[in-house]
C-alpha positions as a printed NumPy array, in Angstrom:
array([[-136.561,   43.999, -197.754],
       [-136.678,   45.504, -194.309],
       [-139.242,   44.87 , -191.668],
       [-140.998,   47.895, -190.243],
       [-141.651,   47.489, -186.549],
       [-144.589,   49.185, -184.867],
       [-143.903,   52.252, -182.784],
       [-143.87 ,   51.371, -179.098],
       [-144.347,   54.158, -176.599],
       [-143.207,   53.528, -173.052],
       [-145.919,   54.337, -170.521],
       [-143.389,   56.081, -168.317],
       [-142.887,   58.693, -171.062],
       [-146.474,   59.086, -172.217],
       [-148.047,   58.599, -168.811],
       [-150.611,   56.114, -167.602],
       [-154.222,   56.854, -168.396],
       [-157.611,   56.24 , -166.882],
       [-160.911,   56.117, -168.696],
       [-164.018,   57.428, -166.961],
       [-167.552,   56.572, -168.052],
       [-169.697,   59.635, -167.478],
       [-173.473,   60.138, -167.63 ],
       [-174.533,   63.703, -168.426],
       [-178.094,   64.953, -167.979],
       [-179.585,   66.336, -170.094],
       [-177.812,   64.791, -173.107],
       [-175.031,   66.966, -174.491],
       [-173.005,   67.124, -177.715],
       [-169.304,   66.265, -177.742],
       [-168.219,   69.867, -178.363],
       [-170.445,   71.205, -175.612],
       [-169.09 ,   68.576, -173.198],
       [-165.51 ,   69.532, -174.094],
       [-166.28 ,   73.173, -173.304],
       [-167.924,   72.229, -169.985],
       [-164.957,   70.08 , -168.949],
       [-162.3  ,   72.586, -170.051],
       [-162.972,   74.709, -166.984],
       [-162.879,   71.729, -164.617],
       [-160.056,   69.479, -165.82 ],
       [-156.506,   70.499, -166.738],
       [-155.848,   67.514, -169.008],
       [-158.519,   65.338, -170.626],
       [-159.822,   63.997, -173.916],
       [-163.38 ,   63.037, -174.767],
       [-163.098,   59.622, -176.419],
       [-166.788,   59.042, -177.063],
       [-169.976,   60.996, -176.427],
       [-173.405,   59.651, -177.395],
       [-176.91 ,   59.753, -175.955],
       [-175.992,   61.399, -172.668],
       [-173.033,   59.131, -171.903],
       [-169.364,   59.829, -172.531],
       [-165.938,   58.27 , -172.075],
       [-163.268,   60.71 , -170.925],
       [-159.535,   59.941, -170.778],
       [-157.518,   61.533, -167.959],
       [-154.013,   60.99 , -166.533],
       [-153.985,   58.315, -163.82 ],
       [-152.626,   60.782, -161.269],
       [-155.662,   63.009, -161.818],
       [-158.344,   60.307, -161.892],
       [-159.596,   60.887, -158.339],
       [-159.755,   64.655, -158.842],
       [-161.512,   64.136, -162.185],
       [-164.15 ,   61.892, -160.588],
       [-164.763,   64.54 , -157.94 ],
       [-164.986,   67.333, -160.535],
       [-167.311,   65.387, -162.832],
       [-169.872,   64.358, -160.203],
       [-172.571,   66.946, -159.655],
       [-173.157,   70.277, -161.343],
       [-171.105,   70.838, -164.507],
       [-172.56 ,   74.29 , -165.133],
       [-175.118,   75.659, -167.614],
       [-177.79 ,   73.31 , -166.226],
       [-175.841,   70.089, -166.874],
       [-175.145,   67.454, -164.236],
       [-172.575,   64.675, -164.4  ],
       [-172.244,   61.281, -162.746],
       [-169.23 ,   58.995, -163.122],
       [-170.32 ,   55.393, -163.619],
       [-166.995,   53.546, -163.808],
       [-163.221,   54.022, -164.054],
       [-160.745,   51.733, -165.78 ],
       [-157.191,   51.641, -167.09 ],
       [-158.354,   50.353, -170.485],
       [-161.327,   50.949, -172.753],
       [-161.94 ,   47.216, -172.947],
       [-162.06 ,   46.961, -169.152],
       [-164.468,   49.874, -169.005],
       [-166.801,   48.205, -171.507],
       [-166.627,   44.953, -169.519],
       [-167.554,   46.732, -166.261],
       [-170.497,   48.454, -167.879],
       [-171.704,   45.208, -169.456],
       [-171.662,   43.563, -166.009],
       [-173.858,   46.347, -164.599],
       [-176.587,   45.944, -167.209]])
């Protein structure tokens, strides 16, 4: 019997990522947030979106530009504020837990 090894993806190929915690006022649905961000960010993925807060994944090279684009007016009466940035989801959760 053979052993199946897990698929390992080298970060150099896939690219490093950054996770941004974002507060949106007023609260917005995931789909609506994706449409708002599509005009501001070239590459992103909404990981989680609940109760006016969201986690957005961006490439590490675009993290600073993403923070700048996500702070302030997002359009259609929505405003964004980045709360934290991390290289991992676990680190992001830890930073937010320390703030509360």
